[in-house]
C-alpha positions as CSV (number, residue, x, y, z in Angstrom):
1,M,25.7,-0.5,2.8
2,I,22.2,0.6,4.0
3,K,21.3,-3.0,4.8
4,N,24.4,-3.6,6.8
5,L,24.1,-0.3,8.8
6,R,20.5,-1.1,9.5
7,Q,21.0,-4.7,10.7
8,L,24.4,-4.2,12.5
9,E,24.2,-0.7,13.8
10,G,20.4,-0.2,14.1
11,Y,20.4,3.0,11.9
12,T,17.0,4.7,11.5
13,A,15.8,6.7,8.6
14,V,16.5,10.0,10.5
15,R,20.0,8.9,11.2
16,F,20.6,8.0,7.6
17,L,19.4,11.4,6.5
18,R,21.6,13.2,9.0
19,E,24.8,11.2,8.2
20,F,24.4,11.1,4.5
21,E,23.2,14.6,3.7
22,S,24.9,14.6,0.3
23,E,22.6,11.8,-0.9
24,N,19.2,12.8,-2.4
25,W,17.2,10.4,-0.2
26,T,13.7,11.1,1.1
27,G,12.4,10.1,4.4
28,S,9.5,8.1,3.0
29,G,11.8,6.3,0.6
30,L,14.1,5.3,3.4
31,D,11.2,4.2,5.6
32,Y,9.9,2.0,2.8
33,L,13.4,0.5,2.2
34,L,14.1,-0.1,5.9
35,A,10.7,-1.7,6.4
36,K,11.5,-4.1,3.5
37,I,14.9,-4.9,5.1
38,D,13.2,-5.6,8.4
39,R,10.5,-7.7,6.9
40,S,12.5,-9.9,4.6
41,G,16.2,-9.2,5.4
42,S,16.8,-8.3,1.8
43,V,16.0,-5.5,-0.6
44,C,15.4,-7.9,-3.5
45,R,12.0,-8.1,-5.2
46,V,9.8,-10.8,-3.9
47,S,8.8,-13.3,-6.6
48,G,5.1,-13.1,-7.5
49,S,4.8,-9.4,-6.6
50,G,3.9,-7.0,-9.3
51,H,1.3,-6.9,-12.1
52,P,0.5,-10.2,-13.7
53,R,1.5,-10.7,-17.3
54,T,-1.1,-10.2,-20.0
55,A,-2.3,-12.9,-22.3
56,R,-0.4,-11.3,-25.2
57,A,2.9,-11.0,-23.2
58,I,2.8,-14.7,-22.3
59,G,3.5,-15.6,-25.9
60,N,0.2,-17.3,-26.7
61,C,-0.1,-16.5,-30.4
62,G,-3.5,-18.2,-30.4
63,N,-5.1,-15.4,-28.5
64,V,-3.7,-12.8,-30.9
65,T,-5.0,-14.7,-33.9
66,V,-8.5,-15.2,-32.4
67,V,-8.8,-11.5,-31.6
68,E,-7.6,-10.5,-35.0
69,E,-10.2,-12.7,-36.6
70,M,-12.9,-11.4,-34.4
71,A,-11.9,-7.7,-34.8
72,L,-11.4,-7.5,-38.6
73,S,-14.0,-8.0,-41.4
74,Q,-13.1,-10.8,-43.8
75,E,-12.6,-9.7,-47.3
76,D,-15.0,-12.2,-48.7
77,K,-17.6,-11.7,-45.9
78,P,-18.2,-8.0,-45.4
79,R,-19.6,-6.7,-42.0
80,T,-18.5,-9.8,-40.1
81,H,-16.4,-7.8,-37.6
82,R,-17.2,-7.9,-33.9
83,T,-17.6,-5.0,-31.4
84,V,-15.1,-4.6,-28.5
85,R,-17.7,-6.0,-26.1
86,Q,-18.3,-9.0,-28.2
87,I,-14.6,-9.7,-28.4
88,A,-14.2,-9.4,-24.7
């Protein structure tokens, strides 16, 4: 609805706030949304935006295993653990 009113009728954030008083919208939130509609023509998330996935989230079990081996002392080799800086 907001997208259509913006593109077809040229609604501004102030006009949205005046005509839809019952909604709990903020001016800054509408400004952000309208700028996104103007920029891309959509309100969908752009692929590639956001925080990159971590090595653990990717599913690489090898990283988890390597860190576990570095971080923990071996039972038959006491005091072979690594510090956080050494692991990094």
